[in-house]
C-alpha positions as CSV (number, residue, x, y, z in Angstrom):
1,X,100.5,85.3,113.4
2,X,100.5,88.6,115.2
3,X,99.5,92.1,114.1
4,X,103.1,93.2,114.4
5,X,103.9,91.1,111.4
6,X,101.8,93.3,109.1
7,X,104.9,95.0,107.9
8,X,106.6,91.8,106.7
9,X,106.6,91.1,103.0
10,X,104.7,88.1,101.6
11,X,104.0,86.6,98.2
12,X,101.5,88.9,96.5
13,X,97.9,87.8,96.9
14,X,96.0,89.9,94.4
15,X,92.5,88.8,95.6
16,X,90.9,87.7,98.8
17,X,87.2,86.8,99.6
18,X,85.5,86.9,102.9
19,X,82.6,84.4,103.0
20,X,79.5,83.8,105.0
21,X,79.1,87.5,105.5
22,X,75.8,88.3,107.1
23,X,74.8,91.9,108.1
24,X,77.6,94.0,106.9
25,X,78.5,97.5,105.6
26,X,81.7,98.5,103.9
27,X,81.9,101.4,106.5
28,X,83.1,98.6,108.7
29,X,86.1,98.0,106.4
30,X,89.2,99.9,107.3
31,X,92.8,100.6,106.4
32,X,95.5,100.0,109.0
33,X,97.9,102.9,108.7
34,X,101.3,103.6,110.2
35,X,102.9,107.0,109.5
36,X,100.5,107.3,106.5
37,X,101.7,104.0,105.1
38,X,99.2,101.1,104.5
39,X,100.1,98.1,106.7
40,X,96.9,96.1,106.3
41,X,93.2,96.1,106.5
42,X,90.5,95.0,108.9
43,X,86.9,93.9,108.4
44,X,84.1,93.5,111.0
45,X,80.8,91.7,110.1
46,X,78.0,89.6,111.5
47,X,78.4,85.9,110.5
48,X,75.3,84.4,112.2
49,X,72.7,84.9,114.9
50,X,73.1,82.9,118.1
51,X,69.6,83.8,119.4
52,X,67.1,86.6,119.2
53,X,69.4,89.0,121.1
54,X,73.0,87.9,120.3
55,X,75.1,87.3,117.2
56,X,78.6,86.1,116.2
57,X,80.8,88.8,114.7
58,X,84.1,88.2,112.9
59,X,87.1,90.5,113.0
60,X,89.5,89.7,110.1
61,X,92.9,91.4,109.8
62,X,94.9,91.2,106.5
63,X,98.4,92.5,105.7
64,X,99.1,94.9,102.8
65,X,99.4,91.9,100.4
66,X,95.9,90.6,101.4
67,X,97.3,87.7,103.5
68,X,95.2,86.9,106.5
69,X,97.2,87.5,109.7
70,X,94.4,87.3,112.3
71,X,90.8,86.2,112.6
72,X,88.6,86.5,115.7
73,X,85.0,85.6,116.4
74,X,83.3,87.5,119.2
75,X,79.8,87.1,120.6
76,X,78.0,90.4,121.2
77,X,74.4,91.7,121.3
78,X,73.1,92.0,117.7
79,X,72.7,95.8,118.5
80,X,76.6,96.1,118.3
81,X,78.1,98.3,115.6
82,X,81.8,99.1,114.8
83,X,82.1,102.8,114.7
84,X,85.8,103.1,113.9
85,X,89.3,101.8,114.6
86,X,92.9,103.0,114.8
87,X,96.4,101.3,114.6
88,X,99.4,102.6,116.4
89,X,102.1,100.3,115.1
90,X,101.6,97.8,117.8
91,X,97.9,97.5,118.5
92,X,94.6,98.0,116.8
93,X,91.9,99.7,118.9
94,X,88.3,99.0,117.9
95,X,85.5,101.3,119.1
96,X,82.0,99.8,119.1
97,X,78.6,101.2,120.0
98,X,75.7,99.2,121.5
99,X,72.5,100.9,120.3
100,X,70.4,99.3,123.0
101,X,72.6,99.6,126.0
102,X,73.9,103.0,124.7
103,X,77.4,102.2,125.7
104,X,80.7,102.8,123.9
105,X,83.0,99.7,123.9
106,X,86.8,99.6,123.5
107,X,88.6,96.4,122.6
108,X,92.2,96.0,121.4
109,X,93.9,93.4,119.3
110,X,97.6,93.3,120.3
111,X,100.9,91.9,119.1
112,X,100.2,88.6,120.8
113,X,97.1,88.1,118.7
114,X,94.8,88.3,121.8
115,X,91.7,90.4,121.9
116,X,91.4,92.4,125.1
117,X,88.5,92.3,127.5
118,X,85.8,94.9,126.9
119,X,86.2,98.3,128.4
120,X,83.0,100.3,128.4
121,X,81.7,103.8,129.1
122,X,78.2,105.2,128.9
123,X,77.6,107.3,125.8
124,X,76.2,110.8,126.5
125,X,73.0,112.0,124.8
126,X,74.9,113.9,122.1
127,X,77.0,110.9,121.2
128,X,73.9,108.7,121.1
129,X,72.3,110.9,118.4
130,X,75.5,111.2,116.5
131,X,76.2,107.5,116.4
132,X,72.7,106.5,115.5
133,X,72.8,109.1,112.7
134,X,76.1,107.7,111.5
135,X,74.8,104.2,111.4
136,X,71.6,105.1,109.7
137,X,73.3,107.2,107.0
138,X,76.4,105.0,106.7
139,X,78.7,107.9,107.7
140,X,82.4,107.5,108.7
141,X,83.5,108.7,112.1
142,X,86.9,110.3,112.6
143,X,87.1,110.7,116.4
144,X,89.6,107.9,117.1
145,X,93.3,108.4,116.5
146,X,96.7,106.9,117.5
147,X,99.2,109.3,118.9
148,X,102.2,107.1,119.5
149,X,103.0,103.4,119.9
150,X,101.2,103.0,123.2
151,X,98.4,105.6,123.2
152,X,95.1,106.4,121.4
153,X,92.8,109.3,121.8
154,X,89.0,109.5,121.4
155,X,87.5,113.0,121.0
156,X,83.8,113.4,121.4
157,X,81.2,116.1,122.2
158,X,78.9,116.4,125.1
159,X,76.5,119.0,126.4
160,X,76.4,120.7,129.8
161,X,75.0,124.2,129.4
162,X,76.4,124.3,125.9
163,X,78.2,121.9,123.7
164,X,81.8,121.0,124.7
165,X,84.3,118.3,123.8
166,X,86.3,115.8,125.8
167,X,89.5,113.8,125.0
168,X,90.0,110.3,126.4
169,X,93.6,108.9,126.4
170,X,93.4,105.1,125.9
171,X,96.2,102.6,126.4
172,X,97.0,99.5,124.4
173,X,94.8,97.5,126.8
174,X,91.7,99.5,125.8
175,X,91.4,101.2,129.2
176,X,91.0,104.9,129.6
177,X,94.2,106.3,131.2
178,X,93.3,110.0,131.4
179,X,90.6,112.5,130.4
180,X,91.1,116.1,129.2
181,X,88.3,118.6,129.3
182,X,89.2,122.1,128.0
183,X,88.6,125.2,130.1
184,X,85.0,126.1,130.4
185,X,84.0,129.0,128.1
186,X,80.8,130.9,127.5
187,X,80.1,129.6,124.0
188,X,80.3,126.2,122.2
189,X,83.6,124.4,121.8
190,X,84.6,121.6,119.5
191,X,87.9,119.7,119.1
192,X,89.8,117.6,116.6
193,X,93.3,116.1,116.3
194,X,95.6,118.0,113.9
195,X,98.9,116.1,114.5
196,X,101.0,114.5,117.2
197,X,104.8,114.5,117.7
198,X,107.0,112.4,120.0
199,X,106.0,114.7,122.9
200,X,102.9,116.7,122.0
201,X,99.3,116.1,120.9
202,X,98.2,119.1,118.8
203,X,94.4,119.8,118.8
204,X,92.3,122.3,116.8
205,X,89.7,123.9,119.1
206,X,86.8,125.8,117.6
207,X,84.7,128.3,119.6
208,X,81.4,130.0,118.7
209,X,78.5,131.6,120.5
210,X,75.9,129.1,119.4
211,X,74.9,126.6,116.7
212,X,73.6,129.2,114.3
213,X,76.6,131.6,114.6
214,X,79.0,131.8,111.7
215,X,81.6,133.7,113.7
216,X,84.1,131.0,114.7
217,X,87.4,131.4,116.4
218,X,90.1,128.7,116.2
219,X,92.8,127.8,118.7
220,X,95.8,125.4,118.8
221,X,95.8,123.3,122.0
222,X,99.0,121.4,122.9
223,X,98.6,118.4,125.3
224,X,101.3,116.2,126.7
225,X,101.1,112.5,126.2
226,X,99.7,112.2,129.7
227,X,96.8,114.6,128.9
228,X,98.1,117.8,130.5
229,X,97.6,121.1,128.7
230,X,100.9,122.7,127.6
231,X,99.9,125.7,125.5
232,X,97.0,127.5,123.8
233,X,97.5,129.6,120.7
234,X,94.7,131.7,119.2
235,X,94.8,131.5,115.4
236,X,94.1,135.2,114.9
237,X,96.2,138.3,114.4
238,X,95.3,141.9,113.8
239,X,94.6,141.2,110.1
240,X,93.5,137.6,109.8
241,X,91.5,134.7,111.3
242,X,93.0,131.3,110.4
243,X,91.3,128.0,109.8
244,X,93.8,125.0,109.8
245,X,93.2,122.0,107.6
246,X,96.3,120.0,108.3
247,X,99.6,120.0,110.3
248,X,102.8,118.2,109.7
249,X,105.6,117.4,112.2
250,X,109.1,118.5,111.3
251,X,112.4,116.8,112.2
252,X,112.9,119.0,115.2
253,X,109.4,118.1,116.5
254,X,108.0,121.5,115.6
255,X,104.7,121.8,113.8
256,X,103.8,123.4,110.4
257,X,100.1,124.3,110.4
258,X,98.5,124.7,106.9
259,X,95.1,126.0,106.0
260,X,93.0,129.0,104.9
261,X,92.8,132.5,106.3
262,X,90.0,135.1,106.4
263,X,89.9,138.8,107.0
264,X,89.8,139.5,110.7
265,X,86.5,141.3,110.3
266,X,84.8,138.5,108.4
267,X,83.0,135.5,109.8
268,X,85.1,132.4,109.0
269,X,82.2,130.0,108.4
270,X,80.4,132.5,106.1
271,X,82.9,134.5,104.1
272,X,85.2,133.4,101.3
273,X,88.8,132.8,102.4
274,X,91.5,135.3,101.4
275,X,93.9,132.5,100.6
276,X,96.2,129.9,102.2
277,X,98.6,130.2,105.2
278,X,101.5,128.3,106.7
279,X,102.4,128.8,110.3
280,X,105.2,127.1,112.3
281,X,105.3,126.7,116.1
282,X,108.0,125.0,118.2
283,X,107.4,121.8,120.2
284,X,106.8,124.1,123.2
285,X,104.2,126.2,121.4
286,X,106.4,129.2,120.5
287,X,105.3,130.9,117.3
288,X,108.2,130.9,114.8
289,X,106.8,132.4,111.7
290,X,103.8,132.5,109.3
291,X,103.2,133.1,105.6
292,X,100.0,134.2,103.8
293,X,99.3,133.6,100.1
294,X,96.3,135.5,98.7
295,X,93.9,134.2,96.1
296,X,94.1,137.5,94.2
297,X,97.8,138.2,94.2
298,X,99.5,134.8,94.6
299,X,97.2,132.0,93.5
300,X,94.9,133.1,90.7
301,X,97.7,134.4,88.5
302,X,99.0,130.9,88.4
303,X,95.7,129.3,87.4
304,X,95.5,128.3,83.7
305,X,93.6,130.9,81.8
306,X,90.7,128.6,80.8
307,X,90.0,127.8,84.5
308,X,90.2,131.3,86.0
309,X,86.5,132.2,85.6
310,X,85.4,129.0,87.3
311,X,87.9,129.6,90.1
312,X,86.0,132.8,90.9
313,X,82.6,131.1,90.7
314,X,83.4,128.2,93.0
315,X,84.7,127.8,96.5
316,X,87.5,125.3,97.1
317,X,87.3,122.7,99.9
318,X,90.8,121.5,100.8
319,X,90.8,117.8,101.6
320,X,94.5,117.6,102.3
321,X,97.6,119.8,102.5
322,X,100.9,117.9,102.8
323,X,104.6,118.7,103.0
324,X,107.1,116.6,100.9
325,X,110.7,115.7,101.7
326,X,112.0,118.4,99.3
327,X,110.1,121.2,101.1
328,X,107.2,121.6,98.7
329,X,103.7,122.0,100.0
330,X,100.8,120.5,98.0
331,X,97.2,121.7,98.7
332,X,94.6,119.3,97.2
333,X,91.1,120.7,96.9
334,X,87.7,120.3,95.2
335,X,85.5,123.0,93.8
336,X,81.9,123.4,95.1
337,X,79.2,126.0,95.2
338,X,75.6,126.4,96.5
339,X,73.0,127.0,93.9
340,X,69.2,126.8,93.2
341,X,68.2,123.2,92.5
342,X,65.8,122.7,89.5
343,X,64.8,119.3,90.9
344,X,64.2,120.8,94.4
345,X,62.0,123.5,93.0
346,X,60.0,121.0,91.0
347,X,59.5,118.7,94.0
348,X,58.3,121.7,96.0
349,X,55.9,122.7,93.3
350,X,54.5,119.2,93.1
351,X,54.1,119.2,96.9
352,X,52.4,122.6,96.9
353,X,49.9,121.5,94.2
354,X,48.9,118.2,96.0
355,X,47.3,118.0,99.4
356,X,48.6,114.5,99.8
357,X,52.2,115.2,98.8
358,X,55.0,116.8,100.8
359,X,58.6,117.6,100.1
360,X,61.5,117.4,102.6
361,X,64.1,118.7,100.1
362,X,65.4,122.2,99.9
363,X,65.3,124.4,96.8
364,X,69.0,124.6,97.1
365,X,71.8,122.2,96.1
366,X,75.6,121.9,96.2
367,X,77.3,121.5,92.8
368,X,80.7,119.7,93.0
369,X,83.1,120.5,90.2
370,X,86.8,120.0,89.4
371,X,89.8,119.1,91.5
372,X,92.4,121.8,92.3
373,X,96.1,121.4,93.1
374,X,98.2,124.2,94.4
375,X,102.0,123.7,94.7
376,X,104.0,126.0,97.1
377,X,107.8,125.8,96.9
378,X,110.2,125.9,99.9
379,X,110.5,129.7,99.6
380,X,106.7,129.9,100.3
381,X,105.8,131.0,96.8
382,X,103.0,129.6,94.7
383,X,104.8,127.7,92.0
384,X,102.0,126.0,90.1
385,X,98.2,125.7,90.1
386,X,96.6,122.8,88.3
387,X,92.9,122.1,87.7
388,X,91.9,118.5,87.0
389,X,88.7,118.4,85.0
390,X,86.1,115.9,86.0
391,X,82.3,115.5,85.6
392,X,80.2,117.8,87.8
393,X,77.6,116.4,90.2
394,X,74.8,117.9,92.2
395,X,73.8,117.1,95.8
396,X,70.3,118.0,96.8
397,X,70.0,119.5,100.3
398,X,67.4,118.6,102.9
399,X,64.7,121.1,103.9
400,X,66.3,123.9,105.9
401,X,69.8,123.4,104.8
402,X,69.6,126.2,102.2
403,X,70.4,128.7,105.0
404,X,73.4,126.8,106.3
405,X,76.8,128.3,105.4
406,X,78.5,126.6,102.5
407,X,81.6,126.0,104.6
408,X,79.6,124.0,107.1
409,X,77.8,122.2,104.2
410,X,81.1,121.2,102.8
411,X,82.0,119.4,106.0
412,X,78.6,117.7,106.0
413,X,79.3,116.5,102.4
414,X,82.6,115.1,103.5
415,X,81.0,113.0,106.2
416,X,78.4,111.7,103.8
417,X,81.0,110.8,101.2
418,X,79.6,113.2,98.5
419,X,82.9,114.7,97.4
420,X,84.9,112.8,94.7
421,X,88.2,113.0,96.5
422,X,89.2,109.5,97.8
423,X,92.6,109.6,99.5
424,X,96.2,110.7,99.4
425,X,98.9,108.0,99.8
426,X,102.7,108.1,100.0
427,X,105.4,105.5,99.5
428,X,107.9,104.1,102.1
429,X,110.4,106.9,101.5
430,X,107.8,109.7,101.2
431,X,109.2,110.4,97.8
432,X,105.9,109.7,95.9
433,X,102.5,111.0,96.8
434,X,99.4,109.8,95.0
435,X,96.0,111.6,95.0
436,X,93.0,109.4,94.1
437,X,89.6,110.7,93.2
438,X,86.5,109.3,91.4
439,X,85.1,110.7,88.2
440,X,81.6,110.2,86.8
441,X,82.7,109.9,83.2
442,X,80.2,107.5,81.5
443,X,81.5,104.0,81.1
444,X,79.9,100.6,80.5
445,X,77.7,99.3,83.3
446,X,74.8,100.4,85.5
447,X,74.6,104.2,85.9
448,X,74.6,104.0,89.7
449,X,77.4,101.4,89.9
450,X,79.9,102.9,87.5
451,X,82.8,105.4,87.8
452,X,86.4,106.0,87.1
453,X,89.0,106.4,89.7
454,X,91.8,108.7,88.7
455,X,95.3,108.7,90.1
456,X,97.7,111.7,90.1
457,X,101.2,110.9,91.5
458,X,103.9,113.5,92.4
459,X,107.4,112.1,92.3
460,X,110.1,114.0,94.2
461,X,112.3,115.9,91.8
462,X,109.9,115.6,88.8
463,X,108.1,118.7,87.5
464,X,105.2,116.9,86.0
465,X,102.8,114.5,87.7
466,X,102.1,110.9,86.5
467,X,98.4,110.3,85.8
468,X,96.5,107.1,85.4
469,X,92.9,105.9,85.6
470,X,90.9,102.7,86.2
471,X,87.3,101.8,85.4
472,X,85.0,100.7,88.3
473,X,82.0,98.7,87.1
474,X,80.1,96.4,89.5
475,X,76.9,94.7,90.2
476,X,77.7,94.5,93.9
477,X,75.5,96.1,96.6
478,X,78.3,98.2,97.9
479,X,81.7,99.2,96.6
480,X,84.5,101.2,98.2
481,X,88.0,102.1,97.1
482,X,90.7,102.0,99.8
483,X,94.4,103.1,99.7
484,X,97.0,100.3,99.3
485,X,100.7,100.0,99.2
486,X,102.5,102.3,96.8
487,X,101.3,101.9,93.2
488,X,98.2,99.9,94.1
489,X,94.6,100.5,95.0
490,X,92.2,98.1,96.9
491,X,88.7,97.7,95.6
492,X,86.2,96.1,98.1
493,X,82.8,94.9,96.9
494,X,80.0,93.5,99.1
495,X,77.4,91.2,97.7
496,X,74.4,90.7,99.9
497,X,73.0,87.8,97.8
498,X,76.4,85.9,97.7
499,X,77.2,86.8,101.3
500,X,80.7,87.8,100.3
501,X,83.2,90.7,100.5
502,X,85.6,90.5,97.5
503,X,88.9,92.3,97.7
504,X,91.2,93.0,94.8
505,X,94.6,94.8,94.6
506,X,95.0,96.6,91.3
507,X,98.2,98.2,90.1
508,X,98.4,101.6,88.5
509,X,101.2,103.8,87.0
510,X,102.9,106.2,89.5
């Protein structure tokens, strides 16, 4: 059966077990998405050594009902790791990294069920460090994206005199069709995908003088589907500097960019934001309007009185900002702040008192607190602010990280999976959006393997959200929660002893 059939309905299979799983990590489990809808899942794992240098690896693809639609075994050096994947409605692109050869490998699984031949490129020195760090710390990569039914892009950094970024356009055969390198500038530049329409790839480009600088400027870069630069827009005016978080494509193929804004005289990666903004540009890059909503005048007055003090004490990291069919904008964030760590101070004191002890932890930590939801109506007015209480948690920082800006630290915490936000999922008609996040409320089970996952669903036309929760208790070595079809969540558990990955679809109220 081919990958194209992932959208076909099957009899519900609530559970599925992958057996004979050798070396594995649930970072190699992924969701196949099409227009933010779950169409299936993929898994990549070692299922046996061939010799000292090579192994068999399995790629298994399931549909949204956990029915197997494809299974492939490939023989690769045992130093091969899956970094990430993407699905464009027709084809899955897998991006591997060989730690010994230091090469990036692209392979596609197409609608005919065939796995393409390997397409390789040499990884640059910066990529090598980033990929090894990701493998060692089990971090998720987010460089690979689909931008249409016949194109993927891979965005990665490299270093010439200073750090730059490059975009590779990759076809359904896994071959690199084009390369885009932005105009050379004096400072460091970084890039990421914001959104893509039928005609345009919209990138967010950041520019700063050096790695230690907290003065960052942001630009929108519009590329054609053939990799040609169409427009550049600086996200700054006489009053404000803007930091986008997300962008949505409107029916006329224009873009609405959503994010935070800062005073023009402040440093965006150091200062507190002034509030949220929405900016619309045409498909050709013409600026059509922008709105600014301040924390002081527009947002805080809508915060429930019992939460206003905490809103002033914490910063908010926005994980997602999305636009619904009825024109409402929802900003989903999580509170955090940098503070002195009692445990970190104690470790340093012990290290200082002992000639044989040392501490590689900072005296600072990040405290993660409650979830925050801000609803903005079609008239661009703050209609409602909700704070969803959850247990607070502390993340100790490594030595030297105490001087890093909290905005940059928040992005590091995202990569490490330290925040409690899990995902946002919509239904087939975009009429229901569900936000999922974990909570550390004490339940039965081992302390390190227990949690609650909470669901908050916004139904188009309803004033109040629907809330539900589910206990997660496991003895498995690893557990992850993945989005599923509307009204369901997928829980994946890896048992090293049993050599199994067990999957279960569980229903919740929405």
